[in-house]
N, C-alpha and C positions, 0 to 999 in steps of 0.2 A: 467604663461606668463605675460608680462607686454605690455601696450599699452605705443606707443609715439607716439606724437602728436608734429610734429615741423613747425615751421613757419619760412621759410628761403626765403632770397633774392632771387629775381629770376635768379640772376648771380650764386648765387651755388645750385640752386636744384639738376642740373646734378651729382654735386661735395657728396651732402649728399645721393641723391639716391643710387651712387656708393657705399657707405661706408656700406649702409643698405645692399643692397645686395651681396656684399663681405662680410659682417660678421656673423661667425659661430651663430647659434641661432636665426634666422630671419625671418621672413615670412610676410606674407599678406601686401606689399607693396605697400600703394598707394599715388597717387600725385593729388591733386586738382591744378590746375595751376590758381594762381588769384584769390583762394578763400579768401586769409586773409585780411584784411582792415587795422587793427592797431593792430601791425606795418603791413604794407602793405608786401605782399609777397605770396610765392605758400604755400602749407600745405603739408606736405609729412605724413603719417600715419603708419604704421609700428609695429605690433607686434615682441616683445623680449623674448627669453628664459630668466628669473630673474639672471640665474646665468652668462650669457653674457653681461646682461646690464649696470655692471659698468664701463666696458671699453669702451663700445661702448658710452656711457654719457660722458667719458672723452674726446675721440676723437670729440665728438660735440662739448664741449665746447673748444675746441683745436680749433677749425672750425670758433669761436666766435658769435657762435646762441645764448648764452643765451646773449650779447651787441645786436646782429643786427636781430633775431629777438626773439623765445621764443621755450623752451623746455619744456613740460609737459608729465608727466609720472603717470600713474594710472593702478591699479590692475583689470587685466581680470580674475572674478570667474569662466569663464565657455569659454572654447574657442574647439568648437566640429571641427577641422579639421587637417585631415593628416598631413598636413604640419606644423600645430601646433606640432602635436607629434614629427615628425621628427624635427623639431628646436630643441625644448627640448634633444632629445636623442643626439643631435649633439653636444649642446654644450657640455663643460666641468664642471664637479664636478655635484652637485645635487643642486637644485634651493634654498631649505631648510635652506643649508647651507652659501649660496652667501650672500655679504654684498655689499647693495647701499650706498657707504659711502655720498653721496650728499644726501640720504633720510635719514639716521642716524643724519646725520649733520643739517638737516630741522627738525627731530621732536625734536632733544635736545635743539635746541635752541629755541623753541616755550614755555617748559616746563620750561627751566632754567631762566626766565626771572622773574626779583625783581620788582613784581607784585602785586596790591591790590588782586587779587583773592587768588595769592600764598600764599601772606600772611595770610589772613582770614582762609586759607584753614590750614596753618599748625598753627596759634593761634588756632582753632577750635581744630585740633585733637591735640594739646597737653592740652588744658582743658580738654579736654573728658580723656585723660591720665590720668590726677590728680585725675577726678573722679573715673576711676579704680583702683587707687592706694589707695582713701581714703576709699573706699568700698571694697577693695578687690576681684573686680571683674575681673577676666579673659575676660570675656565677653567684657566689655567696653575698656580694654586693647588692643584684638585685632582688636579691631572697631575703636580705635584711630591709630593705626600700617596702617589700611586700608585707611584711610582718610587722612594721612600723605601723603604731594604732594614732600618729599625729594628727590627723585630717580630721580625726574627728572633735577635736577641741580647736584646730580653726576655722573650721565650718562653723561653730558653734559662738566661736568670737565674730565672725561677719557676721552673722546671723542677730546675736545680741546688740552689735554695735547698730545695723540697720532698723531693729524693731525698737531699739532704745530701752533692752531691758536689761537692765545693769548688772543682773544679780547672776542672771544666766553669764552674760560678758565676763563678769570678775570669774565664774566658775571655769569658765573655759581657758582666760587667760593663768589662772592657779594651775592648771592642770598642765599648760607649756611651763610654767616659770618653776615648777617644783619637780615636774617630769623629767626636764633632760639635763638637767644638773644631776638629779639623784641618779638616772642610768648612767650618764656619764661616771660618777663615782663608784659606781660597779663595777664597771667596764675596767676603772684604773686599777683596780682590785683584781678583778680578773686576769689584766696583764699580768701584773706582776706574778699571780700564782702560776700563769702558764709561760713565766719567764724562769719561775721557780723550778719547773719541770722539764726543760731545757726547748718546750713546744715555739715560744717566741724568744727573739732575742733582739739588741741592738743593733745589730747588725742585719738581722732580718728588715728592721725597720728604717733602716737607712740607707739602704740597697735601693736599685731605681723600680717603680711602680707603674709602669707605663698603661696597666690597663685600668689605675686606680687614682691617677696623679688629680683628675679633674677636681675630687673629692677636694684637696685642701687647695685650691687654684681657683679663686674666685674670678670671673669677669661679667661684664655687661649679660653675656649668654644665657649668665647663671640667676638672672633678674627675671629675665625675657622667658625662659623655659618654666620657672616658679609663675609668672603670671600668667602663662596658657595653662598650665596645671591647675591653677587656683580656679579660672572661670569653669574648665572642662570638670571639675571634682562639685563643682556648685551644679552645675548642669546635672550632672548626674543625680546628686543628691535631689533635687527640685522637680527631675522629669523621672522619677523612678528607675533609672537605666543605673544599676548600682555596678556591672560589671565595668565599666568605666572607672571608677574608682578605683581597679587595679592599676591602667596604666598611670592613674594619675601616681601612685605611688611610687611606680617606677621612672617616675619621669622629675622627680627633685631626689634632691642631695642632703635632705635634711639628717634623716641617721644616721648614713652614712660620712657626713660630716662630725657628727657626734661622736661616731665612734673611732675616727682618727685622730679627734681633738685628746679624747682619753688615753689614747697609746701615745703621742705626743709628750703630755702631760704627766704622763706616768715613767718616761725614759726623761724629760725634762727638757724637750724640744719646744719650747714656748713661741718660737717665731712659726714653727708649723701650726701650733695649736690654734694662735693668732688667725693662720689663714682659713684653719677650717670653723672656727668658730665666726670669722666673716661669712665664710660660706653659709654656714647653719644660719646669722641671720638674714641673709639676704633670701634665702629662700622663703624662709618664713614671714617675712616684711612682702614680699612676693604673692606668695599665695593669698594672704591675708588682703591687699590692698586689691588684687583684680577678685577675687569672691567677693568682696564687699560691692565693688562696683557691680558686678554681674549680679548679684541680688539687684542693689539698686536700680539696675534698667530692666530688669523685671519686672519689677513692681512698679515703673512707670508704666510699660508695656500692658499691663492688665490695667493699670485705672483709665489707661487709654482707650482700653477695650470694652471695660464697663460705661466708660459716659457715652462711646459710642451705641452703645446697645439702648441703654436708658432714652437718647434723642431720639434711637430708632420707634421705642415704644413708644413714646411722647407724640411722633407723626404720627404713627397708627393709631393713637386715639385719639386724634387729631382728626384725621379723616375719617372716621366710627361717629364723633360727632359730628362732624360736614354733613355726614352721608343722612342723617337722621332728621 
């Protein structure tokens, strides 16, 4: 269940309450007259099943409450109420499958900004990947995958493309186009510094690396794994199962490929750098393609669920009228 807290102008309160009371999946509607001070107005609180929340939020925004008042949504970890159980049973579909598009847009917007923190995480992850390649350490490479923040902009780009929000899509694309070259440039400097201190060497780079050679040797499986990771990553975001994102990070070789490319460029091994850059591109394209298609499938699925719900409601109404 989710809890909605709505600040509404007094002249719209009755309309808001009526909307909540007639929406399938809503329970525990409360009205606090005159409780809001900034902005001034009434406060309406209600619990709503997750699978019914997205359409309700759209209708509340159509009433202009996001500009004349406020709409706040928060999760309820526990709700002991027969009415809550009935609301969840009445709502169409399953809550774990429901997509809150406003929440997804907000989450990806926060994670896809070109900020100092984002660049720092990506640069450190790429340097860590470079260490993993030089030491042929699978543990360090996995650690670099987990630290890398690149899935946020990828998810933001998928969301922006599907919802046709050009500004959000461009912001995410900019974070990727600037982030990876910047991280690789920093890693090139890091590699030269480590070489100057005798911690890296050309011999270390040229020797066999059986644990990490997959990083610069792209193949069709690279695309398959990237697409599978894109599906799971988007599902983890839309279903609020963030734990799966760790598995997504470990599945793809975006950051390790960038780290190896930076090493190869610093030692003048342009052929190896080309392989790593292809690996990076394959992973980015695979995640982007699969993520966008996953969101599209979810959007079409929930459109069918809504249409079925409306058809059922119309049939019930016709039966009531016929009974009269």
